[in-house]
C-alpha positions as CSV (number, residue, x, y, z in Angstrom):
1,X,4.5,22.1,-5.4
2,X,5.3,19.9,-8.1
3,X,8.8,19.6,-8.8
4,X,10.2,19.0,-12.5
5,X,12.6,16.1,-12.7
6,X,15.0,18.3,-14.2
7,X,14.6,20.5,-10.8
8,X,14.9,17.1,-8.9
9,X,18.0,16.0,-10.7
10,X,19.8,19.1,-9.7
11,X,18.6,18.9,-6.4
12,X,19.5,15.5,-6.1
13,X,22.7,15.9,-7.6
14,X,23.7,18.4,-5.3
15,X,23.1,16.1,-2.6
16,X,25.5,13.4,-3.8
17,X,28.0,15.8,-5.0
18,X,28.7,17.2,-1.3
19,X,32.0,18.8,-0.1
20,X,34.5,15.5,0.8
21,X,34.0,16.5,4.5
22,X,30.6,16.1,4.6
23,X,30.8,13.0,2.7
24,X,33.3,11.9,5.6
25,X,30.3,13.0,8.3
26,X,27.9,10.7,6.3
27,X,30.7,7.8,6.2
28,X,31.3,8.0,9.7
29,X,27.5,7.9,10.8
30,X,27.3,4.8,8.8
31,X,30.1,3.0,10.8
32,X,29.1,4.1,14.1
33,X,26.2,2.4,16.2
34,X,23.5,4.7,16.6
35,X,21.7,4.4,13.2
36,X,17.9,2.5,13.4
37,X,17.1,-0.2,13.0
38,X,14.3,-0.4,10.3
39,X,11.5,-3.0,11.1
40,X,8.7,-2.6,7.8
41,X,5.3,-4.3,8.5
42,X,3.6,-4.2,5.0
43,X,0.1,-5.2,4.6
44,X,-1.8,-6.3,1.8
45,X,-5.4,-4.7,0.3
46,X,-5.6,-2.7,3.8
47,X,-8.0,0.5,3.2
48,X,-7.0,3.4,5.2
49,X,-10.0,3.7,7.2
50,X,-9.3,0.4,9.0
51,X,-7.3,1.4,12.1
52,X,-9.3,2.1,15.2
53,X,-6.9,4.6,16.3
54,X,-8.2,6.6,13.1
55,X,-11.7,6.7,13.9
56,X,-13.0,3.6,12.9
57,X,-15.1,2.5,16.4
58,X,-16.3,-0.5,14.6
59,X,-12.6,-2.6,14.3
60,X,-10.6,-3.9,16.9
61,X,-6.7,-3.1,15.9
62,X,-5.2,-2.4,19.4
63,X,-1.8,-2.9,18.4
64,X,-1.6,-0.8,15.5
65,X,-3.5,1.3,17.5
66,X,-0.6,1.6,19.9
67,X,1.6,2.1,17.4
68,X,-0.2,5.3,16.2
69,X,0.0,6.8,19.8
70,X,3.4,6.1,19.9
71,X,4.5,7.2,16.5
72,X,3.4,9.7,13.4
73,X,0.0,8.8,11.7
74,X,0.1,9.8,7.6
75,X,-3.8,10.2,6.9
76,X,-3.0,11.5,3.8
77,X,-1.0,8.5,1.9
78,X,-1.5,6.9,-1.5
79,X,-0.3,4.1,-3.5
80,X,0.5,6.1,-7.2
81,X,-1.9,3.8,-9.3
82,X,-1.0,1.0,-11.1
83,X,0.0,-0.7,-14.8
84,X,-2.4,-3.3,-14.2
85,X,-5.2,-5.1,-12.5
86,X,-2.6,-6.5,-9.5
87,X,-2.1,-3.0,-8.3
88,X,0.1,-5.3,-5.3
89,X,2.7,-6.1,-8.0
90,X,3.8,-2.3,-9.2
91,X,2.9,-1.0,-5.5
92,X,5.5,-3.6,-4.3
93,X,8.2,-2.7,-7.1
94,X,7.6,1.3,-6.0
95,X,8.3,0.7,-2.4
96,X,11.4,-1.5,-3.3
97,X,12.8,1.5,-5.2
98,X,11.5,4.5,-4.6
99,X,10.4,5.3,-8.1
100,X,7.1,5.7,-10.2
101,X,5.6,2.8,-11.8
102,X,6.6,4.8,-15.2
103,X,10.0,4.0,-14.2
104,X,10.2,0.3,-12.7
105,X,10.2,-3.3,-14.4
106,X,7.5,-5.0,-12.4
107,X,10.5,-8.1,-12.1
108,X,12.6,-5.0,-10.8
109,X,15.3,-6.2,-13.2
110,X,18.0,-3.7,-13.3
111,X,16.8,-1.8,-10.2
112,X,19.2,-0.6,-7.3
113,X,17.0,-2.1,-4.8
114,X,16.4,-0.8,-0.9
115,X,17.8,-3.7,0.6
116,X,20.6,-4.0,-1.7
117,X,21.5,0.1,-0.8
118,X,21.2,-0.5,3.1
119,X,23.1,-4.2,2.7
120,X,26.0,-1.7,1.0
121,X,25.7,0.9,3.8
122,X,26.3,-2.2,6.3
123,X,23.0,-3.0,7.4
124,X,22.0,-6.6,7.8
125,X,18.5,-7.3,5.4
126,X,15.9,-10.0,6.3
127,X,12.7,-10.6,4.3
128,X,9.5,-12.7,5.1
129,X,6.3,-13.0,3.8
130,X,4.9,-11.9,0.5
131,X,7.2,-11.5,-2.6
132,X,5.5,-10.8,-5.9
133,X,8.1,-9.5,-8.2
134,X,10.1,-12.7,-9.2
135,X,12.3,-15.1,-7.8
136,X,15.6,-13.2,-9.3
137,X,15.1,-10.3,-7.4
138,X,14.2,-11.9,-4.3
139,X,17.5,-13.1,-4.0
140,X,19.1,-10.3,-4.8
141,X,17.2,-8.2,-2.8
142,X,17.0,-10.5,0.6
143,X,20.2,-13.3,0.4
144,X,18.4,-13.8,3.9
145,X,14.8,-14.5,3.7
146,X,12.7,-17.3,5.7
147,X,8.8,-18.3,5.0
148,X,8.6,-16.4,1.4
149,X,5.9,-16.6,-0.2
150,X,6.2,-16.4,-4.1
151,X,3.1,-15.0,-5.5
152,X,0.1,-12.9,-5.2
153,X,-2.5,-14.7,-3.2
154,X,-3.1,-18.1,-1.8
155,X,-5.7,-19.4,0.7
156,X,-4.0,-18.2,3.6
157,X,-4.7,-21.8,5.5
158,X,-2.3,-23.5,2.8
159,X,0.3,-21.2,1.7
160,X,3.0,-22.4,-0.5
161,X,6.3,-21.0,1.3
162,X,10.4,-21.3,0.9
163,X,13.4,-20.2,2.4
164,X,16.6,-18.1,1.3
165,X,19.3,-19.2,2.3
166,X,23.2,-18.0,1.4
167,X,21.1,-16.4,-1.6
168,X,19.5,-19.6,-2.7
169,X,15.8,-20.7,-2.4
170,X,15.4,-23.8,-0.3
171,X,13.2,-25.6,2.0
172,X,10.1,-25.5,-0.2
173,X,6.6,-26.3,1.7
174,X,3.5,-25.4,2.7
175,X,2.9,-23.7,5.6
176,X,1.5,-25.5,8.8
177,X,-0.2,-22.2,10.1
178,X,-2.6,-19.2,9.2
179,X,-0.4,-17.1,6.9
180,X,0.1,-14.3,9.3
181,X,1.1,-16.3,12.0
182,X,3.6,-18.1,9.9
183,X,5.0,-14.8,9.1
184,X,4.8,-13.5,12.9
185,X,7.3,-16.5,13.6
186,X,9.6,-16.1,11.1
187,X,10.0,-12.3,11.8
188,X,10.2,-12.5,15.6
189,X,13.2,-15.2,15.2
190,X,14.6,-13.1,13.0
191,X,14.6,-10.1,16.1
192,X,15.6,-12.7,18.6
193,X,18.8,-13.4,16.9
194,X,22.1,-11.9,18.0
195,X,22.4,-8.7,16.0
196,X,25.1,-7.9,18.1
197,X,25.8,-3.7,16.7
198,X,25.3,-4.3,13.5
199,X,21.7,-2.5,12.7
200,X,19.0,-4.3,10.4
201,X,16.5,-3.9,7.9
202,X,13.4,-6.8,8.7
203,X,10.6,-6.5,6.0
204,X,7.6,-8.1,6.9
205,X,4.9,-8.4,4.1
206,X,2.0,-9.9,5.2
207,X,-0.6,-11.2,2.6
208,X,-3.6,-10.4,4.8
209,X,-6.4,-9.0,5.0
210,X,-6.0,-9.8,1.0
211,X,-9.1,-12.2,-0.3
212,X,-9.6,-15.0,0.3
213,X,-11.0,-13.9,3.4
214,X,-11.0,-16.7,5.7
215,X,-9.6,-15.6,8.7
216,X,-10.1,-17.8,11.8
217,X,-13.5,-18.6,12.5
218,X,-13.4,-16.8,15.9
219,X,-12.1,-13.7,14.5
220,X,-15.1,-13.6,12.1
221,X,-17.8,-14.6,14.2
222,X,-17.0,-12.0,16.1
223,X,-18.1,-9.6,13.7
224,X,-20.8,-11.8,12.6
225,X,-22.5,-10.8,15.7
226,X,-21.9,-7.4,15.7
227,X,-21.2,-6.1,12.0
228,X,-19.8,-2.9,10.9
229,X,-22.1,-0.5,9.0
230,X,-22.0,-0.2,5.3
231,X,-19.7,2.7,4.1
232,X,-21.5,5.6,3.2
233,X,-20.8,5.1,-0.9
234,X,-21.8,2.0,-0.5
235,X,-24.2,1.1,-4.0
236,X,-25.6,-2.2,-5.6
237,X,-23.4,-1.8,-8.6
238,X,-20.5,0.6,-10.5
239,X,-22.7,3.3,-12.5
240,X,-20.6,3.3,-15.8
241,X,-18.1,1.0,-17.0
242,X,-14.4,2.3,-15.8
243,X,-13.0,-1.0,-17.5
244,X,-12.8,-3.1,-13.9
245,X,-16.5,-2.5,-12.8
246,X,-17.0,-6.4,-13.7
247,X,-16.3,-9.9,-14.3
248,X,-12.6,-9.1,-13.1
249,X,-11.3,-11.6,-10.5
250,X,-11.6,-9.2,-7.2
251,X,-15.3,-8.2,-8.4
252,X,-16.9,-11.6,-9.0
253,X,-16.2,-12.2,-5.2
254,X,-19.9,-11.3,-4.9
255,X,-22.9,-11.3,-7.1
256,X,-23.9,-8.3,-9.3
257,X,-25.9,-6.4,-8.0
258,X,-24.4,-6.4,-4.4
259,X,-26.7,-6.4,-1.4
260,X,-26.7,-5.1,1.7
261,X,-26.3,-8.7,3.4
262,X,-23.7,-9.7,1.4
263,X,-21.6,-6.7,2.0
264,X,-21.8,-6.7,5.4
265,X,-20.7,-10.5,5.6
266,X,-17.8,-9.9,3.7
267,X,-17.0,-6.4,5.9
268,X,-17.2,-9.1,8.9
269,X,-14.6,-11.5,7.1
270,X,-12.3,-8.7,6.0
271,X,-12.9,-6.9,9.9
272,X,-11.7,-10.6,11.0
273,X,-8.3,-10.8,9.3
274,X,-7.8,-7.5,10.1
275,X,-8.1,-8.2,13.4
276,X,-6.3,-11.3,13.4
277,X,-3.4,-9.8,11.4
278,X,-3.4,-6.8,13.9
279,X,-2.9,-9.7,16.6
280,X,0.4,-11.1,14.8
281,X,1.4,-7.9,14.9
282,X,1.5,-7.0,18.2
283,X,3.4,-10.3,18.6
284,X,6.3,-9.0,16.9
285,X,6.3,-5.3,18.8
286,X,6.2,-7.4,22.1
287,X,9.4,-9.2,20.9
288,X,11.1,-5.8,20.1
289,X,10.2,-4.6,23.7
290,X,11.6,-8.0,25.1
291,X,14.8,-7.9,23.0
292,X,15.4,-4.0,24.1
293,X,15.3,-2.9,20.5
294,X,12.2,-0.8,20.4
295,X,14.3,2.4,21.4
296,X,16.9,1.7,18.3
297,X,14.3,0.9,16.2
298,X,11.9,2.7,13.4
299,X,9.0,1.2,12.7
300,X,7.0,1.4,9.6
301,X,3.7,0.5,9.1
302,X,1.7,0.5,5.5
303,X,-0.3,-1.2,2.9
304,X,-0.1,-1.6,-0.5
305,X,-3.1,0.3,-1.3
306,X,-6.9,-0.4,0.3
307,X,-10.1,-1.9,-1.1
308,X,-13.7,-0.7,-2.0
309,X,-15.5,-3.8,-0.3
310,X,-19.1,-2.4,-1.4
311,X,-17.9,1.7,-1.7
312,X,-19.4,2.7,-5.1
313,X,-20.5,-0.6,-6.2
314,X,-17.0,-1.9,-6.2
315,X,-15.7,-4.9,-4.0
316,X,-11.4,-4.5,-5.6
317,X,-8.9,-2.0,-5.9
318,X,-8.9,-1.4,-9.0
319,X,-9.7,2.3,-9.1
320,X,-8.6,5.5,-8.2
321,X,-11.2,6.3,-5.5
322,X,-10.1,6.9,-2.2
323,X,-11.0,4.0,-0.7
324,X,-8.8,1.9,-3.2
325,X,-5.9,4.0,-3.5
326,X,-5.4,5.6,-0.1
327,X,-3.4,3.5,2.4
328,X,-2.3,3.3,6.2
329,X,1.0,4.9,6.9
330,X,2.2,5.1,10.9
331,X,6.2,5.8,11.7
332,X,7.1,5.5,15.2
333,X,10.9,5.1,16.8
334,X,13.7,7.0,17.3
335,X,13.3,10.9,16.8
336,X,9.7,10.5,16.2
337,X,7.2,12.7,17.9
338,X,4.2,10.3,20.0
339,X,0.4,10.6,19.1
340,X,0.6,12.8,16.2
341,X,-0.4,12.9,12.6
342,X,-0.4,14.9,9.3
343,X,-2.7,15.1,6.3
344,X,-0.4,16.2,3.9
345,X,0.1,14.1,0.7
346,X,2.6,11.4,0.8
347,X,3.1,8.2,-1.2
348,X,4.3,4.7,-0.8
349,X,7.5,5.3,-2.7
350,X,8.4,8.0,0.0
351,X,9.4,5.2,2.4
352,X,12.6,4.1,1.1
353,X,13.7,7.6,0.8
354,X,13.2,8.2,4.3
355,X,14.6,4.9,5.2
356,X,17.4,6.2,3.3
357,X,18.0,9.1,4.9
358,X,17.1,7.7,8.4
359,X,20.1,5.3,7.6
360,X,22.3,8.2,6.6
361,X,22.5,6.6,2.9
362,X,23.2,9.3,0.3
363,X,20.2,9.9,-2.1
364,X,20.8,9.9,-6.1
365,X,18.5,11.2,-9.1
366,X,16.8,7.7,-9.6
367,X,14.2,8.4,-6.1
368,X,11.1,10.1,-7.2
369,X,10.0,10.4,-3.3
370,X,10.7,12.6,-0.5
371,X,11.8,12.3,2.9
372,X,9.0,12.1,5.5
373,X,10.8,13.2,8.6
374,X,10.3,17.0,7.9
375,X,6.8,16.6,8.3
376,X,7.1,14.8,11.5
377,X,9.5,16.8,12.9
378,X,7.3,20.1,12.1
379,X,10.2,21.8,9.6
380,X,7.4,21.2,6.9
381,X,3.8,21.6,6.7
382,X,3.6,19.7,3.4
383,X,6.1,18.2,1.0
384,X,3.8,18.2,-2.2
385,X,0.1,20.3,-3.1
386,X,-1.0,17.6,-4.9
387,X,-1.7,13.8,-5.7
388,X,-1.6,12.2,-9.0
389,X,-3.1,8.7,-9.5
390,X,-2.4,7.2,-12.9
391,X,-3.9,3.9,-13.6
392,X,-3.6,1.8,-16.4
393,X,-4.9,3.5,-19.4
394,X,-8.6,3.5,-18.1
395,X,-8.3,6.6,-15.4
396,X,-6.2,9.4,-14.4
397,X,-7.1,11.1,-11.0
398,X,-5.9,14.6,-9.7
399,X,-6.6,16.0,-6.2
400,X,-5.5,18.8,-4.5
401,X,-6.7,19.7,-0.7
402,X,-10.2,20.2,-1.6
403,X,-11.3,19.1,-4.9
404,X,-10.8,15.7,-7.2
405,X,-11.1,15.3,-10.5
406,X,-10.7,12.1,-12.2
407,X,-11.3,11.2,-16.3
408,X,-11.5,8.1,-17.9
409,X,-10.3,8.8,-21.4
410,X,-11.5,5.6,-22.9
411,X,-15.3,6.5,-22.5
412,X,-15.0,10.3,-22.3
413,X,-16.1,10.5,-19.0
414,X,-15.2,12.6,-15.6
415,X,-16.3,13.3,-12.1
416,X,-15.6,15.7,-10.2
417,X,-15.6,16.1,-6.2
418,X,-15.6,18.5,-3.4
419,X,-13.8,16.5,-0.7
420,X,-14.0,18.9,1.9
421,X,-18.0,18.6,1.9
422,X,-17.8,14.8,0.3
423,X,-15.3,12.9,1.3
424,X,-16.7,9.7,0.2
425,X,-17.1,10.5,-3.4
426,X,-20.8,10.6,-3.8
427,X,-21.9,13.8,-5.3
428,X,-20.2,14.3,-8.8
429,X,-20.1,17.9,-9.6
430,X,-18.0,17.8,-12.9
431,X,-21.6,18.6,-15.5
432,X,-22.1,21.9,-13.2
433,X,-21.0,24.8,-15.0
434,X,-20.0,27.0,-12.2
435,X,-17.1,24.3,-11.5
436,X,-15.4,24.3,-15.1
437,X,-12.7,26.4,-13.6
438,X,-11.8,24.3,-11.1
439,X,-11.7,21.0,-14.0
440,X,-9.4,23.6,-16.3
441,X,-7.0,24.3,-13.3
442,X,-6.8,20.6,-12.4
443,X,-6.9,19.3,-15.9
444,X,-3.0,21.8,-16.3
445,X,-1.9,20.7,-12.7
446,X,-2.5,16.8,-14.1
447,X,-1.1,17.8,-17.5
448,X,2.1,19.1,-15.3
449,X,1.9,15.6,-13.5
450,X,2.2,13.6,-16.4
451,X,5.4,15.5,-18.0
452,X,7.0,15.0,-14.7
453,X,6.6,11.0,-14.5
454,X,6.5,10.7,-18.1
455,X,3.0,9.5,-18.6
456,X,1.9,9.7,-21.8
457,X,-1.6,8.6,-22.1
458,X,-3.9,11.0,-24.0
459,X,-6.7,12.4,-21.8
460,X,-9.1,12.1,-24.7
461,X,-9.9,9.6,-27.5
462,X,-10.9,10.5,-31.2
463,X,-13.7,7.7,-30.4
464,X,-14.8,6.8,-27.2
465,X,-16.3,3.6,-26.1
466,X,-19.7,3.3,-24.5
467,X,-19.7,4.2,-20.8
468,X,-22.9,1.9,-20.5
469,X,-22.4,-1.2,-18.3
470,X,-24.6,-4.6,-18.1
471,X,-23.9,-7.1,-15.6
472,X,-25.7,-10.2,-17.4
473,X,-23.5,-11.1,-20.0
474,X,-21.0,-12.9,-18.3
475,X,-20.6,-16.4,-15.9
476,X,-19.4,-15.3,-12.6
477,X,-16.9,-18.0,-11.5
478,X,-14.5,-18.1,-8.4
479,X,-10.9,-18.4,-8.9
480,X,-9.1,-21.3,-7.4
481,X,-7.7,-19.8,-4.2
482,X,-10.9,-19.6,-2.7
483,X,-11.9,-22.2,-0.2
484,X,-14.7,-24.7,0.1
485,X,-16.9,-22.4,2.4
486,X,-16.4,-19.2,0.7
487,X,-17.7,-20.9,-2.9
488,X,-20.8,-22.3,-1.5
489,X,-21.7,-18.8,0.5
490,X,-20.7,-17.0,-2.2
491,X,-21.1,-18.2,-5.6
492,X,-23.4,-21.5,-5.2
493,X,-26.8,-20.1,-6.2
494,X,-29.5,-20.3,-3.1
495,X,-32.3,-23.0,-3.8
């Protein structure tokens, strides 16, 4: 069920105006030593279907598989769209505030950030890895941080990093190791500190498997020897102009049209980056065990969004297809049942609400998300009945348990997919007259979502642009972060 802003505000006001006796109980809980530690493992550009335990037999993710067996998998988790092609920026802004991108400036100015709320409640906070929302918000969020990358992407072998010590940036340098190893080192050093009885919040933001897809050679070579299958919705090119289908940095990482051989190799490199990343996550989880912290620590694994990598003829995340907007989410720790899962609809901005609830921190009306614990406790089968995906001014999508409708207002185009029969969004049913009632029902639901979140984009424009697309009217160039071997392989013409 969609809850209106007014309804949510009333509910939240009720929560923060609890009787004094209940507030006293909350205060006592915050002073006790039984609050969980929080460890967030956040990856970059990782598709939801790249976890072995979730059914992908082609990828090796033994540590994520163990985490899934120890915890609860959220198989219907999504990023709430984006206001730019750099989806990781609003995604992280939503993760750190619990609000939608309609309500959050990308530099997080003026926002109450999750780590700030936790510090006020007595948590020690620490960050490592990617921070893509500006240095000022980093210093406010984490006065203590190590090996922080202030940027969106870099060659994983030469990542510029810095530390935050007593609220100041210091020790700027180039990492001496591959990014995932560097970040895992800093995380394990923090976990080995003497924390006493003070609970901690440790935020580990990896840059893998974001391109450049240059994992250590042994990790990509293992997949070259036994390549994964192409995605079921592979296409040589996207059939129409969705606003991001060509001459976008992500899309220029392979030639147009896409060939099966090129996509297969890029999948090998992408899978290699994930397997290497999984190895580093394993190191972090082993230190939790060694320090006897596992039973007291709520571990949350997620990614900022997915990636196309050949699906629908695309490579990047700049679409509202399932492969780009779904992201993995696994929670394990105190009170979380092992080896369970749900397909209930969740968003990344539910994570901060869940963390604050676990930490005993009162919620307020600024938060757009829901606490996920009723799902793993079996108290509720679902938290919402639909997922809304607003993407810049180019796309809007709504889905329920069966149907997904996508509208492209700028080009007066729409798509309808029956996800129960067509989970890979291959067969567009939008032009079939028998499905007009479905579209009208989804349209009403989308308009309700727009009203709820403050989305003012019209679903129709007076003079639509053409949806025809051509791929021979620009020069494809590599970005500055691609290593030489990737440029030679994917950008230099074959003699």
